[in-house]
N, C-alpha and C positions, 0 to 999 in steps of 0.2 A: 503494500498499500504506499501511495506517497502522498502529499500532501503541503500545502506554500505554507503552512508552520513547518514544518523542515524543510533546511536549507542542507545540500554536502554540493562538495566541492573540494579536487584535488591541485596541488602545488607542490608540483615535483613529485617527491615521494613520501609526503603529507596526506591526508587525507584531513579534511575539515565538516563539523558536522553539528550546525547548527540551529537551536531552539528558537523558534521565530513567531514568538505571542507577544510583541514588545507591550502592545495594550493591555496587555493584564498582567507584566510583569513576567513573560514565559510562562506562566502558568502550562500544564501540561494535561491533555486532552487523551483520549482513548486511539484516536487516529494520531496523534503524533507519538507516543509511544509503539503503535505498529510499525510508523514510518521509521522513525531509528533505529528499529531491529533489522528492516529493509538495506537500509543504507550500511549499516554495521558489515552483513551478509555481504556486501558490494566490495567494502574495503576489504573484507578479511581474504576475499576472494582476488581480491586484485595484484599481483605478484610485485607489482612497483611503488606499490603504498606501504611503508615501514612503519609508520607513525599515525596517530590520528588525535588531533584536538577538538575537543566538545568542547561548547559553548554556548552563549545565548544574543541575541539580538536586543539591538535598542540601547546597549549604555546603560540601565539601568536594573539589572539583575541577569545573574546566571538561569536559573530557574526557581520559580517562588513556590511550586506543590504542585497542586491538582490543580486543576480550574474546574473552580465549583460551579462557573454559571453550564455546563454539561452535566452537573450531577442529576437534574432530572432525565435528562436523556438517557445518560449512560451508566447510570448505578443507583436508579431509582427501584430496582426488582433485584432478586438473590440471583438472578440470571446476570443483569448487567454489572452486579457489582463482582463477580465468580470473573466475567469475561476480563475487565478492567484491571484486578487484581494478577489476571495470567498474564496480561499484555506488562504490566507492570514488571513483573516477575522476569518474562522471557526478556527485556530489554534490560534490565539490572543483571540478567545471568549473563546475555551477550556481552554486557561492557566488563563484567568480571572475567569471565572467561577469555575475553579477548585473546588470539597467541599473540599480539603486537603491543607496543608502548601509548600507552591512553596518558593523554594531558587534557586536566579540566582546566580550562581557560575562564576565570572566574571576573567578574565584573559586578558589584554593585549586589541585589539580594542574593542568597543560596539558601533556601528556607524549605523544611520539610525533606518531599521528595527529590527537592533539590542540593540538597545535602548526600542523602540517601544515592543517587545518581553520582555525585562526585566522589563516594567512599568506594564506587567501583572502578574509578578508573587508576593508574599508576601514580599519577603526582595530582597536585593541587597547586593552581601560581594563581593567585588574587591580587587585588588591588589594594592599596591603603584603606580606600573608603569601603571594602564588601562587608557586608553582614550574614552571621551563619547563625540559624537554629533549627530548633524541631518543635513546633509548639502541640506537639501531642498532647500534652498533660492539660492544655488551656480547651482542647477539646471533645475529652475524652475516650481519643482513637488506642488501640492497643498496636503494640509493636512487636513483629515478629521475631525469633530467635535469629536467622540469618543479616537481616537488617543491622540488628543490634550488637551481632559478632563482629561484623566489620568495622564496627564502631570503635568496640572494644580492644579489637588487635589494633588499630592506630591509634587511639588514643589512651587505652586505659581503661581500667572499671572506675575508675575515683573521676575521671572529668566525664566519661561517660553517660555517669548519674547524675554530674551535677547540669551536664546539656539538657539531659529528659527534665529533671524534677525540677530546675527553675522555668524552660520551656521560653528561655528568656534568649534575646539578640545578642550576639556574641560580637566582638569587634575582630578584624583582621589580626590583629595584634594578639587580642587573646586566642585565635584560632592558631595562629604559627606558636605561641606559649604551650598548645595542649598537643601539639603536632596533628592538627587537623590538615595544614594546609604546607605545602612547601617552602613556598615563597611567597613573599611578600611586594609589591613593587608601586611605586607612584603610577596613577592614572595613563598619563601619558606613555609610559614604557611599556605595558603590558602584554600587545602585539606582537612588536618588535622583541621582545625577549622572549614570549611564547614559539614567536615564529624561531629564532636563532636556537632553543636550545631542542626544538624539534626537528629543526634541520640538522643539528648536531648528532641528535639520537640516529637520524636517517641517514648519516654517513658512516657510520660505525657497523662493525659485521653484523647483520639480522642475524645471523645462526646462533649468535653469541648472544645479543639480546635478548632473542627470543627465547631459549633456555636459561637465561637469568631469569625469566618472570616467571616462565613457569615450575623452576625448580624453589625461587623462594614462595609461589604460591605454595607448593607443597609441603615447606618449611612450617605453613600458619596452618595447615590443614590436620584434623587427628591423626595419630601416629598411624592407628589403624588401616587408615584410608588412602596413607603415600603409596603414590607409585615409584620407589626409588627404582626400580629397574629402567623405566623409563627417563630418571634424570640422567641414569648414567648412558643411556642408550644418547640423548641429548648431549651430554659433555664429549661423548666419543666421536660424534658425526661434527662436531666442530673442528677438531684437531684431525678428522679425517676429510674436509673439507680444501675446494680451491680457494674460499678465504683466507684461510692458515698460511697458506703459501704465500698469500698477494700480501697480507699483513707482515709476514716478516722479508720481505723480498722490497717495500716500501719500507720499514724502517732501516733495512740498510743502505738504502739508495737514498735514501731522508728527502722522504716526497712522500705525499698523500693518499693512502690506498683506496683502491676502485672495489670497494663490495661487491658482491652481485647474490649473492646468497646461496651460494652452490659450492 
């Protein structure tokens, strides 16, 4: 499914996915979640794309949560609620399990489902004026284990409780102190910084980068569910690759390597 509320573009080896509902601070509807999953699948299957950047349009918000104006149409019945939740789960899982690096480029409000989606990305880079919050306790909403575990894995149990218990909005500086975001930048520098960051990652050996993403993911998975055999296979694939040869040659020749992912 596609929609004008979701935008996708490719610049070199970087794919950009934009939540495009600025009049509602990029609140997300069912069709937007479904379209996001489709765009991600395209990026996944494009061998030229090595990094994906996720952001929100309009300059005032990353994602401000669910689009409440759509609730009567999309979530007024149990069937509708189930379909909506399934679409959110599919999108979040698609981001979390995406085999290539993902960066959440955050400007403005990152609230509720926006925090949930940002947690599914590998890195979060925001502006100094960004605000973060999960207002579930102000709405009487329950939060499921998977979403909470991602937050606890990132910021620890005490900060996770603070975020949910208070249901307040946190500043970018507070978010960085908690470990919720990787970098905080002046508003005017965000896009150029993220572009340079994404291009830097995309220029590195993709087999190495993607293997690290998978292995780190296994490190925060329950020990009984870890696939250590696949971890070893990914490491061995790096050493057996043409890129390993290219990396060594480029180092000796004092030039930038040209990695192909093979």
